DSSP file (Angstrom, degrees, kcal/mol; ACC not computed):
  #  RESIDUE AA STRUCTURE BP1 BP2  ACC     N-H-->O    O-->H-N    N-H-->O    O-->H-N    TCO  KAPPA ALPHA  PHI   PSI    X-CA   Y-CA   Z-CA
    1    1 A M              0   0    0      0, 0.0     0, 0.0     0, 0.0     0, 0.0   0.000 360.0 360.0 360.0 127.8    0.0    0.0    0.0
    2    2 A P        -     0   0    0      0, 0.0     2,-0.3     0, 0.0    47,-0.1  -0.287 360.0-113.0 -64.8 146.5    1.5    3.4   -1.0
    3    3 A V        -     0   0    0     45,-0.2    45,-0.0     1,-0.1    46,-0.0  -0.594  35.0-111.2 -77.4 137.4    2.4    5.8    1.7
    4    4 A S     >  -     0   0    0     -2,-0.3     4,-2.6     1,-0.1     5,-0.2  -0.310  23.4-116.7 -66.3 155.5    0.3    8.9    1.8
    5    5 A A  H  > S+     0   0    0      1,-0.2     4,-2.6     2,-0.2     5,-0.2   0.906 115.1  51.1 -59.8 -42.3    2.1   12.2    0.9
    6    6 A R  H  > S+     0   0    0      2,-0.2     4,-2.3     1,-0.2    -1,-0.2   0.931 111.7  45.5 -63.1 -46.6    1.5   13.6    4.3
    7    7 A A  H  > S+     0   0    0      1,-0.2     4,-2.2     2,-0.2    -1,-0.2   0.894 113.0  51.5 -64.5 -39.7    3.0   10.6    6.1
    8    8 A F  H  X S+     0   0    0     -4,-2.6     4,-2.9     2,-0.2    -2,-0.2   0.938 110.3  47.9 -62.9 -46.5    5.9   10.5    3.7
    9    9 A I  H  X S+     0   0    0     -4,-2.6     4,-2.5     1,-0.2    -2,-0.2   0.914 110.0  52.6 -61.6 -43.8    6.7   14.1    4.3
   10   10 A E  H  X S+     0   0    0     -4,-2.3     4,-0.6     1,-0.2    -1,-0.2   0.921 114.3  42.1 -58.4 -44.9    6.5   13.8    8.1
   11   11 A R  H >< S+     0   0    0     -4,-2.2     3,-0.7     1,-0.2     4,-0.4   0.892 113.7  52.1 -70.3 -39.0    8.9   10.8    8.0
   12   12 A A  H >< S+     0   0    0     -4,-2.9     3,-1.8     1,-0.2    -2,-0.2   0.877 101.4  60.6 -65.6 -37.0   11.2   12.5    5.5
   13   13 A L  H >< S+     0   0    0     -4,-2.5     3,-1.4     1,-0.3    -1,-0.2   0.739  90.5  69.5 -64.9 -21.7   11.5   15.7    7.6
   14   14 A E  T << S+     0   0    0     -3,-0.7    -1,-0.3    -4,-0.6    -2,-0.2   0.774 100.7  48.8 -62.5 -24.7   13.0   13.6   10.4
   15   15 A H  T <> S+     0   0    0     -3,-1.8     4,-2.2    -4,-0.4    -1,-0.3   0.273  78.5 107.8 -99.6   9.0   16.0   13.3    8.1
   16   16 A L  H <> S+     0   0    0     -3,-1.4     4,-2.6     1,-0.2     5,-0.2   0.890  73.8  55.1 -56.3 -44.8   16.3   17.0    7.3
   17   17 A P  H  > S+     0   0    0      0, 0.0     4,-2.3     0, 0.0    -1,-0.2   0.919 111.3  43.7 -58.7 -42.9   19.4   17.6    9.5
   18   18 A V  H  > S+     0   0    0      2,-0.2     4,-2.6     1,-0.2     5,-0.3   0.885 112.7  52.6 -70.7 -36.6   21.4   14.9    7.7
   19   19 A L  H  X S+     0   0    0     -4,-2.2     4,-2.4     2,-0.2    -1,-0.2   0.905 112.0  46.1 -63.8 -40.4   20.2   16.0    4.3
   20   20 A R  H  X S+     0   0    0     -4,-2.6     4,-2.4    -5,-0.2    -2,-0.2   0.911 112.8  50.2 -67.7 -41.6   21.3   19.6    5.0
   21   21 A R  H  X S+     0   0    0     -4,-2.3     4,-1.8    -5,-0.2    -2,-0.2   0.936 115.3  41.6 -62.5 -47.3   24.7   18.4    6.4
   22   22 A V  H  X S+     0   0    0     -4,-2.6     4,-2.4     1,-0.2    -1,-0.2   0.895 113.4  54.4 -67.6 -39.9   25.4   16.2    3.3
   23   23 A G  H  X S+     0   0    0     -4,-2.4     4,-2.5    -5,-0.3     5,-0.3   0.886 107.2  50.8 -60.2 -39.2   24.0   18.9    1.0
   24   24 A R  H  X S+     0   0    0     -4,-2.4     4,-2.7     1,-0.2    -1,-0.2   0.897 110.1  49.9 -66.0 -39.8   26.4   21.4    2.5
   25   25 A R  H  < S+     0   0    0     -4,-1.8    -2,-0.2     1,-0.2    -1,-0.2   0.900 113.9  45.7 -64.6 -39.9   29.3   19.0    2.0
   26   26 A L  H  < S+     0   0    0     -4,-2.4    -2,-0.2     1,-0.1    -1,-0.2   0.914 125.9  27.6 -68.8 -43.6   28.4   18.5   -1.6
   27   27 A T  H  < S-     0   0    0     -4,-2.5    -2,-0.2    -5,-0.2    -3,-0.2   0.764  87.9-138.1 -95.5 -27.3   27.8   22.1   -2.5
   28   28 A G  S  < S+     0   0    0     -4,-2.7     2,-0.4    -5,-0.3    -4,-0.1   0.587  75.6  88.4  78.6   9.5   30.0   24.0   -0.2
   29   29 A S     >  -     0   0    0     -6,-0.3     4,-2.2    -5,-0.2    -2,-0.2  -0.998  69.1-144.7-144.1 134.6   27.3   26.6    0.4
   30   30 A A  H  > S+     0   0    0     -2,-0.4     4,-2.3     2,-0.2     5,-0.2   0.907 105.1  49.1 -64.0 -41.7   24.4   26.8    2.9
   31   31 A A  H  > S+     0   0    0      2,-0.2     4,-2.0     1,-0.2    -1,-0.2   0.928 113.4  45.2 -66.0 -45.0   22.1   28.4    0.3
   32   32 A E  H  > S+     0   0    0      1,-0.2     4,-2.5     2,-0.2    -1,-0.2   0.870 111.2  54.8 -66.0 -35.0   22.9   25.9   -2.4
   33   33 A A  H  X S+     0   0    0     -4,-2.2     4,-2.7     2,-0.2    -2,-0.2   0.912 106.9  50.3 -63.7 -41.9   22.5   23.1    0.2
   34   34 A D  H  X S+     0   0    0     -4,-2.3     4,-2.3     2,-0.2    -2,-0.2   0.908 111.1  48.6 -63.0 -40.9   19.0   24.3    1.1
   35   35 A D  H  X S+     0   0    0     -4,-2.0     4,-2.4     2,-0.2    -2,-0.2   0.909 111.7  50.1 -63.0 -41.7   18.1   24.4   -2.6
   36   36 A L  H  X S+     0   0    0     -4,-2.5     4,-2.5     2,-0.2    -2,-0.2   0.908 110.6  48.9 -63.4 -42.9   19.4   20.9   -3.0
   37   37 A V  H  X S+     0   0    0     -4,-2.7     4,-2.7     2,-0.2     5,-0.2   0.908 110.8  51.0 -64.1 -41.7   17.5   19.6    0.0
   38   38 A Q  H  X S+     0   0    0     -4,-2.3     4,-2.1     1,-0.2    -2,-0.2   0.934 113.1  44.6 -61.7 -46.1   14.3   21.3   -1.3
   39   39 A E  H  X S+     0   0    0     -4,-2.4     4,-2.6     2,-0.2     5,-0.2   0.884 112.1  53.9 -65.4 -38.1   14.7   19.6   -4.8
   40   40 A T  H  X S+     0   0    0     -4,-2.5     4,-2.9     1,-0.2    -2,-0.2   0.937 109.9  46.0 -61.3 -47.8   15.6   16.3   -3.1
   41   41 A L  H  X S+     0   0    0     -4,-2.7     4,-2.3     2,-0.2    -1,-0.2   0.879 112.8  50.4 -66.1 -37.1   12.4   16.3   -1.0
   42   42 A A  H  X S+     0   0    0     -4,-2.1     4,-2.0    -5,-0.2    -1,-0.2   0.938 114.1  44.2 -64.1 -46.0   10.3   17.3   -4.0
   43   43 A R  H  X S+     0   0    0     -4,-2.6     4,-2.1     1,-0.2    -2,-0.2   0.909 113.3  51.0 -65.0 -42.2   11.8   14.5   -6.2
   44   44 A A  H  < S+     0   0    0     -4,-2.9     4,-0.4     1,-0.2    -1,-0.2   0.896 108.4  52.2 -63.4 -40.2   11.5   12.0   -3.3
   45   45 A L  H >< S+     0   0    0     -4,-2.3     3,-0.9     1,-0.2    -1,-0.2   0.919 110.9  47.4 -61.8 -43.3    7.8   12.9   -2.8
   46   46 A E  H 3< S+     0   0    0     -4,-2.0     3,-0.3     1,-0.2    -1,-0.2   0.872 120.1  38.7 -63.0 -36.9    7.1   12.3   -6.5
   47   47 A Q  T >< S+     0   0    0     -4,-2.1     3,-2.8     1,-0.2     4,-0.4   0.216  76.4 119.1-100.3  13.4    9.0    9.0   -6.5
   48   48 A R  G X   +     0   0    0     -3,-0.9     3,-1.3    -4,-0.4    -1,-0.2   0.742  66.8  67.8 -57.5 -23.5    7.9    7.7   -3.1
   49   49 A G  G 3  S+     0   0    0     -3,-0.3    -1,-0.3     1,-0.2    -2,-0.1   0.718  91.4  62.5 -66.2 -20.0    6.3    4.7   -4.7
   50   50 A A  G <  S+     0   0    0     -3,-2.8     2,-0.8    -6,-0.2    -1,-0.2   0.606  77.1 101.8 -80.6 -12.4    9.8    3.5   -5.6
   51   51 A L    <   +     0   0    0     -3,-1.3     3,-0.2    -4,-0.4     6,-0.1  -0.638  45.6 174.6 -76.3 110.7   10.7    3.2   -1.9
   52   52 A R        +     0   0    0     -2,-0.8     2,-0.7     1,-0.2    -1,-0.2   0.856  68.0  42.2 -87.0 -38.5   10.4   -0.5   -1.2
   53   53 A E    >   -     0   0    0      1,-0.1     3,-2.2     3,-0.1    -1,-0.2  -0.893  64.6-166.9-116.1 102.4   11.7   -0.7    2.3
   54   54 A T  G >  S+     0   0    0     -2,-0.7     3,-1.2     1,-0.3     4,-0.1   0.750  86.4  65.4 -62.9 -23.8   10.4    2.1    4.4
   55   55 A E  G 3  S+     0   0    0      1,-0.3    -1,-0.3     2,-0.1     3,-0.3   0.632  97.8  56.9 -72.8 -11.1   12.9    1.4    7.2
   56   56 A R  G <>  +     0   0    0     -3,-2.2     4,-2.4     1,-0.2    -1,-0.3   0.000  69.4 122.5-103.8  27.0   15.6    2.5    4.7
   57   57 A L  H <> S+     0   0    0     -3,-1.2     4,-3.1     1,-0.2     5,-0.2   0.904  70.1  52.8 -57.3 -45.5   14.1    5.9    4.1
   58   58 A K  H  > S+     0   0    0     -3,-0.3     4,-2.3     1,-0.2    -1,-0.2   0.937 111.7  44.9 -59.1 -48.1   17.3    7.8    5.1
   59   59 A A  H  > S+     0   0    0      1,-0.2     4,-1.9     2,-0.2    -1,-0.2   0.896 114.2  50.3 -62.3 -40.0   19.5    5.8    2.8
   60   60 A W  H  X S+     0   0    0     -4,-2.4     4,-2.4     2,-0.2    -2,-0.2   0.913 109.8  49.9 -65.6 -43.0   17.0    6.2    0.0
   61   61 A L  H  X S+     0   0    0     -4,-3.1     4,-2.7     1,-0.2    -2,-0.2   0.897 109.8  51.3 -62.5 -40.3   16.7   10.0    0.5
   62   62 A L  H  X S+     0   0    0     -4,-2.3     4,-2.3    -5,-0.2    -1,-0.2   0.869 109.5  50.4 -65.5 -35.6   20.5   10.3    0.5
   63   63 A A  H  X S+     0   0    0     -4,-1.9     4,-2.1     2,-0.2    -2,-0.2   0.906 111.0  48.5 -67.3 -40.8   20.6    8.4   -2.8
   64   64 A V  H  X S+     0   0    0     -4,-2.4     4,-2.7     2,-0.2    -2,-0.2   0.921 111.0  51.6 -62.4 -43.7   17.9   10.7   -4.3
   65   65 A Q  H  X S+     0   0    0     -4,-2.7     4,-2.7     1,-0.2    -2,-0.2   0.916 108.7  50.0 -60.4 -44.1   19.9   13.7   -3.1
   66   66 A R  H  X S+     0   0    0     -4,-2.3     4,-2.9     1,-0.2    -1,-0.2   0.918 111.6  48.5 -61.3 -43.7   23.1   12.4   -4.7
   67   67 A T  H  X S+     0   0    0     -4,-2.1     4,-2.7     2,-0.2    -2,-0.2   0.919 111.6  49.1 -63.2 -44.5   21.2   11.8   -8.0
   68   68 A V  H  X S+     0   0    0     -4,-2.7     4,-2.0     2,-0.2    -2,-0.2   0.920 113.2  48.0 -60.9 -43.8   19.7   15.3   -7.9
   69   69 A Y  H  X S+     0   0    0     -4,-2.7     4,-2.0    -5,-0.2    -2,-0.2   0.945 112.8  46.8 -62.6 -49.2   23.1   16.8   -7.2
   70   70 A L  H  X S+     0   0    0     -4,-2.9     4,-2.2     1,-0.2    -2,-0.2   0.903 111.8  51.3 -62.1 -41.1   24.9   14.9  -10.0
   71   71 A N  H  X S+     0   0    0     -4,-2.7     4,-1.2     1,-0.2    -1,-0.2   0.875 109.1  51.2 -63.7 -36.3   22.1   15.8  -12.4
   72   72 A S  H  < S+     0   0    0     -4,-2.0     4,-0.5    -5,-0.2    -1,-0.2   0.875 110.6  48.8 -68.8 -35.8   22.4   19.5  -11.5
   73   73 A R  H >X S+     0   0    0     -4,-2.0     3,-1.1     1,-0.2     4,-0.8   0.851 104.1  59.1 -72.5 -34.5   26.2   19.4  -12.1
   74   74 A R  H >< S+     0   0    0     -4,-2.2     3,-0.7     1,-0.3    -1,-0.2   0.867 101.7  56.0 -60.9 -34.8   25.8   17.7  -15.4
   75   75 A G  T 3< S+     0   0    0     -4,-1.2    -1,-0.3     1,-0.2    -2,-0.2   0.698 104.0  54.4 -69.8 -19.0   23.8   20.6  -16.6
   76   76 A L  T <4 S+     0   0    0     -3,-1.1    -1,-0.2    -4,-0.5    -2,-0.2   0.609  83.1 105.8 -91.2 -12.8   26.6   23.0  -15.7
   77   77 A R  S << S-     0   0    0     -4,-0.8     2,-0.1    -3,-0.7    -3,-0.0  -0.370  81.1-106.7 -66.4 142.2   29.3   21.3  -17.7
   78   78 A P        -     0   0    0      0, 0.0     2,-0.4     0, 0.0    -1,-0.1  -0.476  35.3-130.4 -66.4 141.2   30.3   23.0  -20.9
   79   79 A H        -     0   0    0     -2,-0.1     2,-0.3    -3,-0.1     0, 0.0  -0.784  11.2-130.0 -97.1 135.5   29.0   21.2  -24.0
   80   80 A L              0   0    0     -2,-0.4    -1,-0.0     1,-0.1     0, 0.0  -0.635 360.0 360.0 -79.5 138.1   31.2   20.4  -26.9
   81   81 A E              0   0    0     -2,-0.3    -1,-0.1     0, 0.0    -2,-0.0   0.409 360.0 360.0-108.5 360.0   29.9   21.4  -30.2
């Protein structure tokens, strides 16, 4: 049975401190880390049906965060023409 959006958000917010800490390490900036965390939570909410083991939420959120970060950096690379 899928987790409701409200229940998912409540559980995900418990991991906000670690997401911000890792986001800060990845980006080197508090403001960019906050943007990364916001995008991570939005993406995770959209994809919550893909979470198979709810007890592994923290690890799953960190994986989503890493993917969001890497995808954002790919967009910043100069493109060869």
